[in-house]
C-alpha atoms as one frame of an Amber mdcrd trajectory, in Angstrom:
protein
   4.205  45.911 -22.422   1.060  43.960 -21.590   1.750  41.538 -18.741  -0.055
  38.503 -17.352  -3.010  39.565 -15.234  -3.350  42.941 -16.965  -6.668  43.894
 -18.515  -6.435  43.478 -22.275  -7.040  46.919 -23.790 -10.329  47.449 -25.603
 -10.311  48.876 -29.117 -12.477  49.438 -32.164 -11.188  48.031 -35.455 -12.089
  47.413 -39.056 -11.908  43.703 -39.848 -12.691  41.336 -42.685 -16.043  40.774
 -40.940 -16.806  44.463 -40.453 -16.297  47.012 -37.710 -16.095  45.566 -34.200
 -15.297  46.576 -30.643 -13.021  44.000 -29.099 -14.522  43.514 -25.621 -18.043
  43.530 -27.011 -17.044  40.990 -29.664 -15.560  38.720 -26.977 -18.763  38.629
 -24.971 -18.406  36.026 -22.207 -15.960  33.870 -24.174 -12.213  33.385 -24.056
 -10.304  34.972 -26.923  -7.067  34.540 -28.851  -5.635  37.645 -30.530  -2.652
  36.909 -32.764  -0.643  39.195 -35.024   0.905  38.767 -38.463   3.811  40.865
 -39.750   2.398  41.514 -43.200  -0.128  40.329 -45.799   0.912  38.115 -48.713
   3.756  36.509 -46.775   4.360  32.749 -46.805   4.447  31.846 -43.105   1.379
  33.985 -42.303  -0.552  32.325 -45.103   0.079  28.875 -43.613  -0.826  30.074
 -40.112  -4.164  31.569 -41.116  -5.056  28.418 -43.024  -4.163  26.303 -39.987
  -6.328  28.376 -37.634  -9.215  28.191 -40.124  -8.870  24.390 -40.117  -8.720
  24.262 -36.319 -11.532  26.730 -35.684 -13.975  23.956 -34.631 -11.502  23.083
 -31.862 -11.432  26.692 -30.651 -15.243  26.852 -30.893 -15.576  23.683 -28.802
 -13.566  25.350 -26.064 -15.651  28.567 -26.276 -12.613  30.470 -27.549 -12.978
  33.178 -30.197 -10.017  33.781 -32.511  -9.076  37.021 -34.231  -5.997  37.879
 -36.280  -4.262  41.179 -36.968  -2.015  42.424 -39.744  -0.638  45.893 -40.389
  -1.978  46.146 -43.942  -5.230  47.807 -45.087  -8.541  45.984 -45.333  -8.424
  45.895 -49.150  -5.218  43.844 -48.996  -6.792  41.515 -46.417  -9.728  40.742
 -48.709  -7.377  40.110 -51.641  -5.204  37.835 -49.481  -8.169  35.697 -48.374
  -8.350  34.103 -51.818  -4.695  33.063 -51.658  -5.187  31.509 -48.220  -8.115
  29.393 -49.401  -6.341  28.395 -52.618  -3.032  27.361 -51.058  -4.168  26.019
 -47.670  -7.519  24.462 -48.549  -9.395  26.368 -45.836 -11.146  29.709 -46.239
 -10.766  32.351 -43.550 -13.598  31.823 -41.044 -12.701  34.357 -38.353 -12.056
  38.127 -38.428  -8.719  39.610 -39.471  -8.033  43.125 -38.174  -6.659  45.799
 -40.496  -4.211  47.799 -38.374  -2.659  49.994 -41.059  -1.924  52.831 -38.610
  -0.441  50.300 -36.131  -2.445  51.771 -33.254  -3.556  48.359 -31.925  -0.115
  46.856 -32.507   1.440  49.584 -30.349  -1.322  49.331 -27.739  -0.510  45.632
 -27.262   3.265  45.899 -27.717   3.313  43.802 -30.893   6.044  45.871 -32.548
   9.555  45.116 -31.302  11.847  47.801 -32.777  14.982  45.659 -32.650  13.219
  43.134 -34.881  11.360  45.687 -37.038  10.134  49.190 -36.334   7.194  48.859
 -38.729   6.042  45.212 -38.706   4.658  43.177 -35.826   6.311  40.086 -34.425
   4.158  36.947 -34.146   2.398  37.792 -30.894  -0.274  35.625 -29.280  -2.542
  36.781 -26.462  -4.949  34.444 -24.692  -7.551  36.505 -22.848 -10.076  35.184
 -20.340 -13.753  36.135 -20.038 -12.693  38.543 -17.270 -10.676  40.436 -19.945
  -7.412  39.552 -18.173  -4.353  38.353 -20.073  -3.806  34.674 -19.245  -0.972
  33.796 -21.640   1.282  35.540 -24.133   3.694  34.096 -26.678   6.150  35.871
 -28.961   7.678  34.333 -32.070   9.967  36.001 -34.610   8.568  36.718 -38.035
  10.446  33.759 -39.529   8.996  31.068 -37.230   5.456  29.781 -37.699   3.465
  29.092 -34.564   2.422  25.692 -33.217  -1.342  25.957 -32.787  -1.639  22.470
 -31.335   0.467  23.764 -28.446  -1.774  26.807 -28.166  -4.843  24.569 -27.829
  -3.038  22.468 -25.219  -2.176  25.613 -23.260  -5.779  26.813 -23.404  -6.951
  23.451 -22.032  -4.499  23.901 -19.152  -5.600  27.482 -18.481  -9.251  26.513
 -18.388  -8.566  23.626 -15.983  -6.767  26.028 -13.657  -9.638  28.514 -13.829
 -12.307  25.893 -13.191 -10.651  23.351 -10.886  -7.592  24.929  -9.157  -5.142
  22.536 -10.776  -1.920  23.032 -12.697  -0.525  20.862 -15.484   2.946  19.264
 -15.484   5.537  19.411 -18.234   4.384  17.923 -21.551   0.881  17.350 -20.168
  -1.806  16.231 -22.592  -5.578  16.262 -22.118  -6.701  13.293 -20.005  -3.433
  12.909 -18.087  -2.951  13.526 -14.364  -2.697  17.089 -13.092  -1.321  18.816
  -9.996  -3.272  20.465  -7.195  -2.081  24.076  -6.970  -0.124  24.927  -3.783
  -2.631  27.599  -2.731  -5.234  24.855  -2.116  -4.814  23.363   1.362  -5.273
  19.644   2.037  -8.562  20.453   3.755  -9.804  22.349   0.718  -8.475  19.633
  -1.571 -10.559  16.991   0.237 -13.661  18.967  -0.698 -12.580  19.546  -4.293
 -11.180  16.064  -4.904 -13.169  13.632  -2.707 -11.662  10.604  -4.466  -8.250
  11.587  -3.143  -4.864  12.266  -4.658  -1.274  11.011  -4.570   1.194  13.003
  -2.482   4.632  12.760  -4.101   5.932  15.637  -1.977   3.904  17.964   0.270
   4.039  20.531  -2.552   3.454  17.971  -5.326  -0.027  16.437  -5.112  -1.115
  14.537  -8.205  -4.752  13.928  -9.088  -6.624  12.618 -12.149  -7.783  15.377
 -14.474 -11.170  16.680 -13.283 -14.090  16.451 -15.673 -14.638  14.310 -18.706
 -11.985  13.972 -21.353 -12.726  16.038 -24.476 -12.771  14.423 -27.882  -9.347
  13.990 -29.451  -8.163  17.161 -31.197  -7.690  17.124 -34.950  -4.572  19.257
 -34.746  -2.429  17.409 -37.233   0.743  18.849 -35.732  -0.522  22.458 -35.795
């Protein structure tokens, strides 16, 4: 199983936007790879429409999104029309055809006790360094909350850029926590305006950087 900090495996795949090689497609961006159990299924249809609607939010964060389903490319292209018709948003990102399940197995998306042929709803957030930063696993019956995924990406990027962590239920613009690996001496350089020490291990500071525009997540 792929674990946090592991290098996300590279692969070549046929997608609704043509043949691509994953690492090359990522470039210097972050990426979200998320799987779907099967084409022409109700929950997947709503998820793909939601991601299409939220794609400007992913773009604003320099995050590329790519889906995967274990059906052939012909089915994907037929399904696209249903997604646009029922969700009001046309697919605007690539959807991988993984009919032989080679990518699904490479990433551990198939959980045999749930199904030995279909993927669970896996999510992988991958940094520009190709390392896995976050993974989520939902059962086939539960649609994902993409507003939460965007919130998590905001947290991950703050950690990468500013050495801070985010507390429970954090939202963009709220106070954050200086990570324990940063000493007080280092913190004085990083946060010259100071911070609030609740406990020696709990140092609270205003979120670094400007606050992004409010997300149009609509509950994800």
